[in-house]
DRENPA-3360 file (N, C-alpha, C; in nm, 2 decimals, always signed):
BEGIN
1 = XXXXXXXX = +3.77/+2.52/+3.30/+3.87/+2.60/+3.30/+3.86/+2.71/+3.19 ~ +3.83/+2.80/+3.19/+3.82/+2.93/+3.11/+3.94/+2.91/+3.03 ~ +3.89/+2.93/+2.89/+3.95/+2.94/+2.77/+4.07/+3.03/+2.76 ~ +4.20/+2.99/+2.75/+4.34/+3.08/+2.81/+4.32/+3.18/+2.67 ~ +4.27/+3.14/+2.55/+4.29/+3.23/+2.43/+4.25/+3.39/+2.52 ~ +4.13/+3.42/+2.60/+4.04/+3.54/+2.65/+4.11/+3.56/+2.75 ~ +4.25/+3.50/+2.82/+4.32/+3.55/+2.92/+4.39/+3.67/+2.92 ~ +4.34/+3.76/+2.95/+4.40/+3.88/+2.96/+4.50/+3.91/+2.92;
9 = XXXXXXXX = +4.38/+3.89/+3.02/+4.48/+3.92/+3.13/+4.57/+3.94/+3.11 ~ +4.61/+4.01/+3.09/+4.68/+3.98/+3.09/+4.75/+4.03/+3.13 ~ +4.94/+3.97/+3.23/+5.01/+4.02/+3.29/+5.15/+3.91/+3.33 ~ +5.60/+3.82/+3.29/+5.55/+3.66/+3.28/+5.73/+3.67/+3.34 ~ +5.78/+3.57/+3.37/+5.93/+3.56/+3.39/+6.02/+3.58/+3.35 ~ +6.08/+3.44/+3.27/+6.21/+3.49/+3.19/+6.19/+3.44/+3.08 ~ +6.27/+3.49/+2.99/+6.25/+3.47/+2.82/+6.28/+3.37/+2.75 ~ +6.20/+3.39/+2.66/+6.18/+3.20/+2.61/+6.18/+3.27/+2.46;
17 = XXXXXXXX = +6.34/+3.34/+2.40/+6.37/+3.34/+2.25/+6.34/+3.21/+2.16 ~ +6.24/+3.28/+2.08/+6.23/+3.20/+1.96/+6.32/+3.16/+1.85 ~ +6.37/+3.09/+1.80/+6.44/+3.04/+1.70/+6.45/+3.19/+1.58 ~ +6.34/+3.18/+1.57/+6.32/+3.31/+1.45/+6.38/+3.43/+1.47 ~ +6.44/+3.47/+1.60/+6.42/+3.62/+1.68/+6.53/+3.64/+1.68 ~ +6.60/+3.76/+1.63/+6.72/+3.75/+1.70/+6.75/+3.89/+1.75 ~ +6.85/+3.98/+1.82/+6.84/+4.10/+1.86/+7.01/+4.10/+1.88 ~ +7.03/+4.27/+1.85/+7.15/+4.36/+1.92/+7.10/+4.42/+2.03;
25 = XXXXXXXX = +7.17/+4.35/+2.15/+7.11/+4.42/+2.23/+7.24/+4.53/+2.32 ~ +7.28/+4.61/+2.23/+7.35/+4.71/+2.25/+7.24/+4.81/+2.29 ~ +7.29/+4.88/+2.43/+7.22/+4.94/+2.47/+7.23/+5.09/+2.41 ~ +7.11/+5.21/+2.38/+7.11/+5.29/+2.31/+7.07/+5.42/+2.41 ~ +7.07/+5.37/+2.57/+7.07/+5.47/+2.65/+7.17/+5.56/+2.70 ~ +7.16/+5.70/+2.69/+7.27/+5.83/+2.70/+7.22/+5.95/+2.78 ~ +7.31/+6.06/+2.77/+7.23/+6.14/+2.83/+7.11/+6.21/+2.78 ~ +7.06/+6.20/+2.63/+6.99/+6.27/+2.60/+6.84/+6.20/+2.61;
33 = XXXXXXXX = +6.74/+6.21/+2.62/+6.66/+6.18/+2.65/+6.55/+6.08/+2.51 ~ +6.50/+5.96/+2.53/+6.42/+5.89/+2.42/+6.32/+5.98/+2.41 ~ +6.26/+5.95/+2.27/+6.13/+5.96/+2.24/+6.12/+5.95/+2.12 ~ +6.01/+5.89/+2.05/+5.98/+5.84/+1.96/+5.85/+5.76/+1.98 ~ +5.76/+5.75/+1.87/+5.64/+5.65/+1.82/+5.66/+5.53/+1.77 ~ +5.69/+5.43/+1.94/+5.64/+5.28/+1.93/+5.53/+5.21/+1.93 ~ +5.42/+5.31/+1.90/+5.30/+5.24/+1.88/+5.21/+5.32/+1.75 ~ +5.24/+5.35/+1.67/+5.14/+5.41/+1.59/+5.00/+5.38/+1.61;
41 = XXXXXXXX = +4.93/+5.50/+1.57/+4.74/+5.44/+1.62/+4.66/+5.55/+1.48 ~ +4.74/+5.52/+1.34/+4.65/+5.55/+1.24/+4.55/+5.45/+1.20 ~ +4.40/+5.51/+1.20/+4.33/+5.42/+1.19/+4.32/+5.31/+1.10 ~ +4.40/+5.33/+0.96/+4.42/+5.21/+0.89/+4.54/+5.12/+0.94 ~ +4.60/+5.10/+1.02/+4.70/+5.04/+1.04/+4.66/+4.89/+1.09 ~ +4.71/+4.78/+1.10/+4.67/+4.68/+1.05/+4.83/+4.60/+1.06 ~ +4.76/+4.50/+1.21/+4.92/+4.41/+1.24/+4.84/+4.26/+1.23 ~ +4.96/+4.15/+1.17/+4.91/+4.03/+1.16/+5.07/+3.94/+1.25;
49 = XXXXXXXX = +5.01/+3.89/+1.33/+5.11/+3.79/+1.42/+5.09/+3.64/+1.41 ~ +5.18/+3.55/+1.39/+5.17/+3.43/+1.40/+5.21/+3.40/+1.56 ~ +5.09/+3.33/+1.63/+5.12/+3.28/+1.75/+5.12/+3.14/+1.82 ~ +5.20/+3.15/+1.88/+5.25/+2.93/+1.92/+5.23/+2.95/+2.08 ~ +5.16/+2.86/+2.11/+5.11/+2.84/+2.23/+5.12/+2.67/+2.28 ~ +5.21/+2.67/+2.37/+5.28/+2.57/+2.44/+5.26/+2.52/+2.59 ~ +5.20/+2.40/+2.61/+5.16/+2.39/+2.78/+5.25/+2.23/+2.82 ~ +5.34/+2.22/+2.93/+5.35/+2.12/+2.94/+5.30/+2.05/+3.02;
57 = XXXXXXXX = +5.21/+2.07/+3.08/+5.09/+2.02/+3.17/+4.99/+2.01/+3.17 ~ +4.95/+2.05/+3.07/+4.84/+2.04/+2.91/+4.81/+2.04/+2.79 ~ +4.85/+1.90/+2.74/+4.90/+1.91/+2.60/+4.74/+1.97/+2.51 ~ +4.64/+1.98/+2.56/+4.49/+2.04/+2.50/+4.53/+2.16/+2.45 ~ +4.63/+2.26/+2.55/+4.61/+2.41/+2.53/+4.72/+2.43/+2.42 ~ +4.82/+2.30/+2.31/+4.90/+2.35/+2.23/+4.84/+2.38/+2.09 ~ +4.91/+2.48/+2.02/+4.88/+2.55/+1.93/+4.94/+2.59/+1.81 ~ +4.98/+2.60/+1.69/+5.10/+2.68/+1.65/+5.05/+2.77/+1.53;
65 = XXXXXXXX = +5.11/+2.86/+1.50/+5.03/+2.93/+1.37/+4.94/+3.01/+1.35 ~ +4.90/+3.03/+1.50/+4.74/+3.07/+1.47/+4.78/+3.17/+1.45 ~ +4.68/+3.29/+1.38/+4.70/+3.42/+1.33/+4.60/+3.50/+1.44 ~ +4.67/+3.64/+1.48/+4.58/+3.76/+1.52/+4.61/+3.83/+1.42 ~ +4.48/+3.91/+1.41/+4.47/+4.01/+1.35/+4.42/+4.13/+1.41 ~ +4.51/+4.24/+1.40/+4.49/+4.32/+1.52/+4.48/+4.46/+1.43 ~ +4.38/+4.60/+1.43/+4.34/+4.69/+1.38/+4.30/+4.80/+1.48 ~ +4.30/+4.95/+1.44/+4.24/+5.04/+1.52/+4.12/+5.07/+1.52;
73 = XXXXXXXX = +4.05/+5.02/+1.65/+3.95/+5.07/+1.68/+3.86/+5.19/+1.64 ~ +3.93/+5.22/+1.77/+3.90/+5.43/+1.81/+4.01/+5.50/+1.84 ~ +4.04/+5.58/+1.77/+4.19/+5.68/+1.78/+4.13/+5.79/+1.77 ~ +4.19/+5.87/+1.91/+4.17/+6.02/+1.90/+4.28/+6.11/+1.96 ~ +4.40/+6.15/+1.92/+4.53/+6.21/+1.95/+4.59/+6.14/+1.96 ~ +4.65/+6.11/+2.09/+4.70/+5.99/+2.16/+4.68/+5.85/+2.20 ~ +4.57/+5.88/+2.19/+4.44/+5.77/+2.33/+4.39/+5.71/+2.14 ~ +4.41/+5.52/+2.19/+4.35/+5.49/+2.09/+4.31/+5.32/+2.16;
81 = XXXXXXXX = +4.24/+5.28/+2.10/+4.18/+5.13/+2.11/+4.21/+5.06/+2.04 ~ +4.26/+4.88/+2.05/+4.27/+4.80/+1.93/+4.18/+4.71/+1.91 ~ +4.14/+4.66/+1.80/+4.03/+4.57/+1.76/+4.11/+4.41/+1.75 ~ +4.06/+4.31/+1.81/+4.19/+4.17/+1.79/+4.07/+4.09/+1.70 ~ +4.10/+4.03/+1.59/+4.02/+3.94/+1.52/+3.89/+3.99/+1.48 ~ +3.86/+4.08/+1.48/+3.75/+4.15/+1.41/+3.60/+4.14/+1.58 ~ +3.66/+4.14/+1.68/+3.57/+4.14/+1.77/+3.57/+3.98/+1.84 ~ +3.69/+3.91/+1.77/+3.65/+3.76/+1.81/+3.80/+3.75/+1.93;
89 = XXXXXXXX = +3.79/+3.61/+1.98/+3.92/+3.53/+2.05/+4.00/+3.59/+2.01 ~ +4.11/+3.63/+2.09/+4.27/+3.65/+2.05/+4.34/+3.52/+2.10 ~ +4.39/+3.49/+2.03/+4.53/+3.37/+2.01/+4.64/+3.40/+2.13 ~ +4.69/+3.51/+2.11/+4.76/+3.61/+2.18/+4.76/+3.66/+2.32 ~ +4.85/+3.62/+2.39/+4.80/+3.66/+2.55/+4.79/+3.81/+2.59 ~ +4.90/+3.88/+2.51/+4.95/+4.03/+2.51/+4.83/+4.09/+2.43 ~ +4.75/+4.04/+2.28/+4.67/+4.12/+2.23/+4.59/+4.09/+2.28 ~ +4.51/+3.99/+2.38/+4.40/+3.97/+2.42/+4.39/+4.09/+2.54;
97 = XXXXXXXX = +4.51/+4.12/+2.59/+4.54/+4.21/+2.71/+4.52/+4.33/+2.67 ~ +4.58/+4.39/+2.53/+4.61/+4.50/+2.49/+4.44/+4.56/+2.44 ~ +4.42/+4.46/+2.36/+4.26/+4.46/+2.35/+4.11/+4.49/+2.42 ~ +4.18/+4.50/+2.54/+4.07/+4.49/+2.66/+4.05/+4.62/+2.75 ~ +4.10/+4.72/+2.69/+4.16/+4.87/+2.77/+4.19/+5.00/+2.65 ~ +4.20/+5.13/+2.69/+4.23/+5.20/+2.63/+4.40/+5.23/+2.65 ~ +4.46/+5.28/+2.54/+4.59/+5.28/+2.52/+4.63/+5.43/+2.50 ~ +4.73/+5.51/+2.57/+4.77/+5.63/+2.54/+4.93/+5.65/+2.54;
105 = XXXXXXXX = +4.98/+5.67/+2.43/+5.11/+5.68/+2.37/+5.19/+5.83/+2.42 ~ +5.27/+5.84/+2.47/+5.34/+5.95/+2.55/+5.48/+6.00/+2.45 ~ +5.56/+6.10/+2.43/+5.66/+6.14/+2.38/+5.75/+6.00/+2.40 ~ +5.77/+5.90/+2.52/+5.82/+5.82/+2.57/+5.79/+5.69/+2.60 ~ +5.64/+5.73/+2.61/+5.57/+5.57/+2.69/+5.43/+5.57/+2.65 ~ +5.42/+5.44/+2.69/+5.27/+5.38/+2.64/+5.21/+5.37/+2.76 ~ +5.10/+5.41/+2.81/+4.97/+5.39/+2.93/+4.88/+5.33/+2.86 ~ +4.81/+5.23/+2.98/+4.71/+5.14/+2.96/+4.62/+5.17/+3.09;
113 = XXXXXXXX = +4.48/+5.15/+3.04/+4.36/+5.19/+3.11/+4.27/+5.12/+3.09 ~ +4.24/+4.95/+3.19/+4.13/+4.89/+3.18/+4.09/+4.83/+3.26 ~ +4.03/+4.70/+3.26/+4.00/+4.59/+3.37/+4.11/+4.50/+3.36 ~ +4.20/+4.44/+3.39/+4.25/+4.28/+3.40/+4.17/+4.15/+3.45 ~ +4.13/+4.06/+3.38/+4.06/+3.94/+3.44/+4.20/+3.87/+3.51 ~ +4.19/+3.78/+3.62/+4.25/+3.73/+3.69/+4.32/+3.60/+3.56 ~ +4.41/+3.50/+3.57/+4.43/+3.41/+3.50/+4.32/+3.27/+3.50 ~ +4.28/+3.22/+3.39/+4.16/+3.17/+3.41/+4.14/+3.06/+3.52;
121 = XXXXXXXX = +4.25/+2.98/+3.54/+4.24/+2.89/+3.68/+4.20/+2.99/+3.82 ~ +4.24/+3.13/+3.79/+4.19/+3.16/+3.93/+4.07/+3.21/+3.89 ~ +4.00/+3.24/+3.84/+3.88/+3.24/+3.82/+3.81/+3.19/+3.90 ~ +3.84/+3.03/+3.91/+3.77/+2.93/+4.06/+3.74/+2.98/+4.19 ~ +3.86/+3.08/+4.23/+3.87/+3.14/+4.34/+3.76/+3.29/+4.36 ~ +3.80/+3.37/+4.26/+3.68/+3.48/+4.26/+3.71/+3.55/+4.10 ~ +3.58/+3.60/+4.06/+3.57/+3.70/+3.99/+3.59/+3.84/+3.96 ~ +3.67/+3.87/+4.06/+3.70/+4.01/+4.06/+3.81/+4.04/+3.95;
129 = XXXXXXXX = +3.79/+4.19/+3.93/+3.87/+4.19/+3.82/+4.00/+4.34/+3.88 ~ +4.07/+4.35/+3.80/+4.19/+4.43/+3.85/+4.19/+4.58/+3.77 ~ +4.17/+4.63/+3.83/+4.17/+4.80/+3.77/+4.30/+4.88/+3.72 ~ +4.34/+4.88/+3.60/+4.47/+4.96/+3.58/+4.40/+5.09/+3.53 ~ +4.47/+5.19/+3.59/+4.47/+5.35/+3.53/+4.57/+5.41/+3.50 ~ +4.61/+5.39/+3.35/+4.70/+5.50/+3.31/+4.87/+5.41/+3.37 ~ +4.84/+5.32/+3.33/+4.93/+5.23/+3.37/+5.07/+5.16/+3.26 ~ +5.17/+5.21/+3.27/+5.27/+5.23/+3.18/+5.30/+5.09/+3.12;
137 = XXXXXXXX = +5.30/+5.08/+2.99/+5.36/+4.95/+2.95/+5.46/+4.96/+2.86 ~ +5.56/+5.06/+2.89/+5.72/+5.09/+2.84/+5.72/+5.24/+2.86 ~ +5.87/+5.25/+2.88/+5.89/+5.39/+2.91/+6.07/+5.38/+2.91 ~ +6.09/+5.49/+2.79/+6.19/+5.43/+2.71/+6.30/+5.50/+2.77 ~ +6.28/+5.58/+2.87/+6.41/+5.65/+2.95/+6.42/+5.59/+3.08 ~ +6.35/+5.50/+3.13/+6.37/+5.43/+3.25/+6.51/+5.35/+3.21 ~ +6.57/+5.34/+3.34/+6.70/+5.27/+3.36/+6.67/+5.11/+3.35 ~ +6.74/+5.06/+3.29/+6.75/+4.87/+3.21/+6.71/+4.84/+3.41;
145 = XXXXXXXX = +6.66/+4.73/+3.37/+6.61/+4.66/+3.52/+6.53/+4.74/+3.60 ~ +6.50/+4.89/+3.57/+6.41/+4.95/+3.65/+6.27/+4.91/+3.68 ~ +6.22/+4.91/+3.80/+6.07/+4.90/+3.75/+6.01/+5.06/+3.74 ~ +5.90/+5.10/+3.65/+5.86/+5.21/+3.62/+5.72/+5.17/+3.69 ~ +5.65/+5.08/+3.69/+5.50/+5.10/+3.72/+5.46/+4.98/+3.81 ~ +5.34/+5.05/+3.90/+5.34/+4.91/+4.02/+5.20/+4.95/+4.06 ~ +5.13/+4.86/+4.08/+5.01/+4.83/+4.14/+5.00/+4.70/+4.26 ~ +5.00/+4.75/+4.36/+4.93/+4.64/+4.47/+4.78/+4.65/+4.49;
153 = XXXXXXXX = +4.72/+4.55/+4.54/+4.58/+4.50/+4.58/+4.59/+4.42/+4.65 ~ +4.43/+4.37/+4.70/+4.37/+4.27/+4.80/+4.23/+4.24/+4.76 ~ +4.22/+4.15/+4.76/+4.06/+4.09/+4.71/+4.00/+3.99/+4.84 ~ +3.90/+4.01/+4.89/+3.83/+3.96/+4.99/+3.69/+3.89/+4.96 ~ +3.67/+3.78/+4.93/+3.56/+3.70/+4.92/+3.55/+3.59/+4.96 ~ +3.44/+3.55/+4.96/+3.36/+3.40/+4.98/+3.40/+3.27/+4.90 ~ +3.49/+3.13/+4.96/+3.52/+3.09/+4.89/+3.38/+2.94/+4.96 ~ +3.32/+2.88/+4.82/+3.24/+2.77/+4.85/+3.34/+2.63/+4.90;
161 = XXXXXXXX = +3.37/+2.56/+5.02/+3.42/+2.43/+4.97/+3.34/+2.36/+5.01 ~ +3.25/+2.31/+4.90/+3.19/+2.18/+4.93/+3.07/+2.24/+5.01 ~ +3.00/+2.36/+5.05/+2.89/+2.36/+5.13/+2.95/+2.46/+5.25 ~ +3.10/+2.47/+5.28/+3.13/+2.51/+5.39/+3.20/+2.64/+5.35 ~ +3.12/+2.79/+5.39/+3.18/+2.90/+5.29/+3.28/+2.96/+5.38 ~ +3.43/+2.98/+5.34/+3.55/+3.03/+5.44/+3.59/+3.16/+5.33 ~ +3.63/+3.24/+5.46/+3.72/+3.40/+5.36/+3.83/+3.35/+5.27 ~ +3.86/+3.41/+5.15/+3.93/+3.36/+5.09/+4.01/+3.56/+5.04;
169 = XXXXXXXX = +4.12/+3.53/+5.04/+4.25/+3.63/+5.05/+4.32/+3.62/+4.95 ~ +4.29/+3.73/+4.84/+4.37/+3.75/+4.72/+4.48/+3.87/+4.73 ~ +4.58/+3.81/+4.76/+4.68/+3.94/+4.76/+4.74/+3.98/+4.54 ~ +4.75/+4.08/+4.50/+4.85/+4.10/+4.42/+4.93/+4.16/+4.37 ~ +5.00/+4.19/+4.28/+5.14/+4.29/+4.24/+5.13/+4.28/+4.11 ~ +5.13/+4.37/+3.98/+5.15/+4.39/+3.93/+5.25/+4.51/+3.87 ~ +5.34/+4.44/+3.81/+5.49/+4.56/+3.78/+5.51/+4.57/+3.61 ~ +5.52/+4.70/+3.62/+5.62/+4.74/+3.47/+5.76/+4.70/+3.50;
177 = XXXXXXXX = +5.84/+4.69/+3.39/+5.98/+4.70/+3.44/+6.05/+4.70/+3.32 ~ +6.16/+4.78/+3.27/+6.24/+4.79/+3.17/+6.36/+4.71/+3.16 ~ +6.36/+4.65/+3.04/+6.44/+4.50/+3.04/+6.61/+4.60/+2.97 ~ +6.55/+4.64/+2.85/+6.68/+4.69/+2.78/+6.63/+4.75/+2.66 ~ +6.73/+4.88/+2.57/+6.69/+4.91/+2.44/+6.80/+4.87/+2.41 ~ +6.74/+4.83/+2.28/+6.84/+4.72/+2.15/+6.80/+4.80/+2.01 ~ +6.98/+4.83/+1.99/+6.93/+4.90/+1.83/+6.85/+4.79/+1.74 ~ +6.87/+4.69/+1.73/+6.78/+4.62/+1.61/+6.75/+4.50/+1.70;
185 = XXXXXXXX = +6.62/+4.42/+1.60/+6.65/+4.32/+1.61/+6.54/+4.27/+1.50 ~ +6.58/+4.12/+1.49/+6.52/+4.05/+1.34/+6.38/+3.97/+1.46 ~ +6.27/+4.00/+1.37/+6.17/+3.89/+1.39/+6.06/+3.78/+1.26 ~ +6.08/+3.68/+1.26/+6.00/+3.66/+1.13/+6.12/+3.67/+1.01 ~ +6.23/+3.67/+0.97/+6.26/+3.75/+0.89/+6.30/+3.87/+0.88 ~ +6.23/+3.97/+0.96/+6.23/+4.12/+0.92/+6.33/+4.18/+1.03 ~ +6.42/+4.26/+1.01/+6.48/+4.34/+1.09/+6.43/+4.51/+1.14 ~ +6.41/+4.54/+1.25/+6.34/+4.64/+1.34/+6.47/+4.75/+1.36;
193 = XXXXXXXX = +6.44/+4.87/+1.38/+6.56/+4.91/+1.47/+6.51/+5.00/+1.56 ~ +6.59/+5.01/+1.64/+6.52/+5.08/+1.80/+6.40/+5.04/+1.85 ~ +6.42/+4.88/+1.92/+6.35/+4.86/+2.00/+6.37/+4.82/+2.16 ~ +6.22/+4.86/+2.22/+6.27/+4.88/+2.37/+6.21/+4.75/+2.40 ~ +6.25/+4.69/+2.50/+6.20/+4.55/+2.56/+6.15/+4.60/+2.69 ~ +6.06/+4.54/+2.72/+5.94/+4.54/+2.86/+5.90/+4.42/+2.91 ~ +5.88/+4.45/+3.05/+5.81/+4.31/+3.11/+5.70/+4.35/+3.23 ~ +5.60/+4.30/+3.19/+5.49/+4.26/+3.30/+5.47/+4.15/+3.37;
201 = XXXXXXXX = +5.46/+4.17/+3.47/+5.46/+4.05/+3.60/+5.33/+4.07/+3.72 ~ +5.26/+3.96/+3.71/+5.15/+3.93/+3.77/+5.16/+3.86/+3.91 ~ +5.23/+3.92/+4.03/+5.24/+3.83/+4.13/+5.15/+3.78/+4.21 ~ +5.15/+3.69/+4.30/+4.99/+3.68/+4.34/+5.03/+3.61/+4.47 ~ +4.96/+3.62/+4.58/+4.97/+3.50/+4.72/+4.82/+3.49/+4.76 ~ +4.76/+3.40/+4.74/+4.65/+3.34/+4.78/+4.67/+3.23/+4.92 ~ +4.52/+3.29/+5.02/+4.50/+3.16/+5.13/+4.40/+3.14/+5.19 ~ +4.32/+3.08/+5.23/+4.19/+3.07/+5.29/+4.20/+3.06/+5.43;
209 = XXXXXXXX = +4.14/+3.13/+5.50/+4.11/+3.07/+5.61/+3.97/+2.97/+5.65 ~ +4.07/+2.89/+5.72/+3.95/+2.72/+5.76/+3.95/+2.65/+5.85 ~ +3.82/+2.65/+5.94/+3.80/+2.62/+6.05/+3.78/+2.45/+6.04 ~ +3.90/+2.37/+6.02/+3.86/+2.19/+6.01/+3.79/+2.17/+6.16 ~ +3.77/+2.21/+6.27/+3.77/+2.11/+6.37/+3.65/+2.23/+6.45 ~ +3.61/+2.30/+6.35/+3.46/+2.35/+6.43/+3.48/+2.44/+6.54 ~ +3.57/+2.49/+6.60/+3.61/+2.54/+6.72/+3.61/+2.68/+6.71 ~ +3.58/+2.80/+6.59/+3.60/+2.87/+6.66/+3.71/+2.99/+6.65;
217 = XXXXXXXX = +3.81/+2.84/+6.55/+3.96/+2.89/+6.58/+4.03/+2.86/+6.42 ~ +4.00/+2.93/+6.28/+4.04/+2.91/+6.17/+4.17/+2.92/+6.17 ~ +4.24/+2.84/+6.09/+4.40/+2.84/+6.01/+4.38/+2.88/+5.87 ~ +4.52/+2.96/+5.85/+4.53/+2.99/+5.73/+4.57/+2.89/+5.62 ~ +4.51/+2.88/+5.52/+4.59/+2.76/+5.45/+4.63/+2.81/+5.31 ~ +4.75/+2.83/+5.30/+4.79/+2.86/+5.17/+4.76/+2.79/+4.99 ~ +4.74/+2.90/+4.96/+4.68/+2.83/+4.80/+4.76/+2.85/+4.73 ~ +4.82/+2.98/+4.71/+4.94/+2.98/+4.64/+5.00/+3.11/+4.73;
225 = XXXXXXXX = +5.15/+3.06/+4.69/+5.22/+3.15/+4.79/+5.33/+3.25/+4.71 ~ +5.29/+3.36/+4.68/+5.42/+3.44/+4.66/+5.46/+3.38/+4.48 ~ +5.39/+3.36/+4.43/+5.44/+3.32/+4.30/+5.41/+3.42/+4.21 ~ +5.55/+3.46/+4.06/+5.50/+3.55/+3.94/+5.36/+3.44/+3.85 ~ +5.27/+3.43/+3.88/+5.23/+3.39/+3.75/+5.18/+3.39/+3.67 ~ +5.22/+3.53/+3.61/+5.22/+3.55/+3.47/+5.33/+3.68/+3.49 ~ +5.42/+3.64/+3.36/+5.53/+3.74/+3.31/+5.50/+3.73/+3.14 ~ +5.50/+3.85/+3.09/+5.50/+3.89/+2.97/+5.64/+3.96/+2.93;
233 = XXXXXXXX = +5.72/+3.95/+2.85/+5.84/+4.03/+2.76/+5.79/+4.08/+2.64 ~ +5.72/+4.20/+2.62/+5.69/+4.29/+2.53/+5.83/+4.35/+2.45 ~ +5.81/+4.33/+2.32/+5.92/+4.42/+2.21/+5.87/+4.51/+2.11 ~ +5.85/+4.65/+2.18/+5.80/+4.76/+2.12/+5.90/+4.83/+2.01 ~ +5.91/+4.80/+1.86/+5.98/+4.90/+1.75/+5.93/+4.98/+1.73 ~ +6.04/+5.15/+1.71/+5.95/+5.26/+1.67/+5.89/+5.22/+1.54 ~ +5.82/+5.32/+1.50/+5.70/+5.34/+1.43/+5.65/+5.20/+1.38 ~ +5.65/+5.11/+1.45/+5.58/+4.98/+1.39/+5.52/+4.92/+1.56;
241 = XXXXXXXX = +5.55/+4.97/+1.64/+5.46/+4.90/+1.77/+5.47/+4.77/+1.83 ~ +5.41/+4.69/+1.86/+5.43/+4.58/+1.91/+5.46/+4.49/+1.81 ~ +5.61/+4.40/+1.83/+5.70/+4.28/+1.70/+5.66/+4.16/+1.79 ~ +5.65/+4.17/+1.93/+5.68/+4.04/+1.97/+5.65/+4.02/+2.08 ~ +5.56/+3.94/+2.15/+5.52/+3.90/+2.31/+5.58/+3.76/+2.30 ~ +5.61/+3.78/+2.47/+5.61/+3.63/+2.47/+5.59/+3.59/+2.65 ~ +5.50/+3.51/+2.66/+5.41/+3.53/+2.81/+5.41/+3.39/+2.82 ~ +5.46/+3.40/+3.00/+5.45/+3.27/+3.05/+5.36/+3.27/+3.17;
249 = XXXXXXXX = +5.24/+3.19/+3.15/+5.17/+3.14/+3.25/+5.17/+3.01/+3.36 ~ +5.23/+3.02/+3.43/+5.27/+2.94/+3.57/+5.23/+2.93/+3.69 ~ +5.23/+2.90/+3.74/+5.21/+2.81/+3.92/+5.19/+2.68/+3.95 ~ +5.18/+2.68/+4.08/+5.18/+2.57/+4.15/+5.12/+2.55/+4.28 ~ +5.03/+2.52/+4.30/+4.95/+2.48/+4.40/+5.01/+2.43/+4.54 ~ +5.03/+2.49/+4.65/+5.07/+2.46/+4.81/+5.02/+2.32/+4.82 ~ +5.12/+2.25/+4.87/+5.08/+2.14/+4.89/+4.98/+2.14/+5.02 ~ +4.96/+2.18/+5.12/+4.87/+2.19/+5.23/+4.74/+2.20/+5.16;
257 = XXXXXXXX = +4.71/+2.29/+5.04/+4.61/+2.33/+5.04/+4.52/+2.17/+4.93 ~ +4.69/+2.12/+4.85/+4.62/+1.98/+4.78/+4.59/+1.88/+4.87 ~ +4.65/+1.89/+5.01/+4.57/+1.79/+5.11/+4.49/+1.83/+5.14 ~ +4.42/+1.94/+5.14/+4.31/+1.97/+5.21/+4.19/+1.91/+5.14 ~ +4.20/+1.98/+5.00/+4.11/+1.95/+4.87/+4.07/+1.76/+4.88 ~ +4.22/+1.67/+4.92/+4.18/+1.56/+4.93/+4.05/+1.53/+5.06 ~ +4.09/+1.62/+5.14/+3.96/+1.55/+5.24/+3.82/+1.62/+5.22 ~ +3.84/+1.75/+5.16/+3.69/+1.79/+5.10/+3.72/+1.75/+4.96;
265 = XXXXXXXX = +3.63/+1.66/+4.92/+3.61/+1.64/+4.76/+3.54/+1.70/+4.70 ~ +3.54/+1.75/+4.58/+3.43/+1.76/+4.52/+3.42/+1.92/+4.52 ~ +3.51/+2.02/+4.56/+3.51/+2.12/+4.59/+3.55/+2.22/+4.49 ~ +3.70/+2.25/+4.43/+3.73/+2.36/+4.37/+3.79/+2.30/+4.27 ~ +3.78/+2.29/+4.12/+3.85/+2.23/+4.02/+3.94/+2.31/+3.98 ~ +4.05/+2.31/+4.05/+4.18/+2.33/+3.99/+4.32/+2.25/+3.95 ~ +4.37/+2.25/+3.83/+4.48/+2.21/+3.80/+4.62/+2.20/+3.93 ~ +4.66/+2.12/+3.99/+4.78/+2.11/+4.07/+4.87/+2.25/+4.03;
273 = XXXXXXXX = +4.90/+2.23/+3.91/+4.99/+2.30/+3.86/+5.01/+2.31/+3.72 ~ +5.04/+2.43/+3.62/+5.02/+2.50/+3.54/+5.16/+2.56/+3.46 ~ +5.16/+2.52/+3.36/+5.28/+2.57/+3.24/+5.22/+2.61/+3.10 ~ +5.25/+2.76/+3.08/+5.19/+2.76/+2.96/+5.27/+2.86/+2.89 ~ +5.35/+2.86/+2.76/+5.43/+2.99/+2.71/+5.35/+2.97/+2.57 ~ +5.33/+3.13/+2.59/+5.24/+3.20/+2.46/+5.30/+3.32/+2.38 ~ +5.38/+3.25/+2.28/+5.42/+3.35/+2.18/+5.39/+3.46/+2.06 ~ +5.37/+3.55/+2.04/+5.32/+3.60/+1.94/+5.42/+3.69/+1.85;
281 = XXXXXXXX = +5.45/+3.68/+1.73/+5.55/+3.71/+1.67/+5.46/+3.81/+1.56 ~ +5.53/+3.92/+1.54/+5.44/+4.00/+1.39/+5.47/+3.93/+1.27 ~ +5.41/+3.92/+1.21/+5.44/+3.86/+1.05/+5.37/+3.97/+0.92 ~ +5.33/+4.06/+0.97/+5.30/+4.15/+0.83/+5.24/+4.32/+0.94 ~ +5.30/+4.41/+0.89/+5.24/+4.50/+0.93/+5.18/+4.59/+0.81 ~ +5.13/+4.70/+0.84/+5.06/+4.79/+0.70/+5.03/+4.93/+0.79 ~ +5.17/+4.97/+0.80/+5.15/+5.12/+0.90/+5.15/+5.26/+0.83 ~ +5.08/+5.36/+0.91/+5.09/+5.47/+0.83/+5.08/+5.56/+0.91;
% end
């Protein structure tokens, strides 16, 4: 299984608030358009995060207080890139995702351009990546709960089941959603003003066409059926950038595919289910 730390990949479901964070959920939306710098990109900016990773299905993935050190790698106008841990492995899922592409800040938006790898276990099915172009990660003026970014696609390739090659179809949908605008929020004992909360979701549907009887009459076997496999809630504070991210990576294989693997042993090594919660909290920031 590919190390979860380099998962991008990255994009979660419901929110898992840590005990160290509180917020004032009073909406600040009004008739005036919201503008502001919610991700400063001066070359000297530095962010340090504490990252916790918890898995109920694989305790080997558990760790606490792992540091992520984030700096500005390049900056030109409002377009910039990030370097994570001096070019090393990211502990935070969202940090890893941000470090894999270019970011462009608008008056009220932050957009991402780059390739997205599928979550670790799914790379047993396909090594294809998803290309995002100017995909908005937040939009201050979107209505609460509104989807402001959406990209869908289909990946088709062959799957080797113990020497038998079968067509595999991966359908995906990536969405960005405004959750709320908050007057203030506390993370690691530090209070931040004007916080926008957005959600990044990766939904997947995977199936294979398999002819078990060899009669040129294949049937579709569902592997993952219309599941939100990655959901990331992000909190961006004005003049500070990303102060908190909560990612949930989870899936359950369909029973019909589990039964099929029992008939064809030594094929795809994928756990029947996975649940991982990855939380990164800003610990310190040097912003100019």
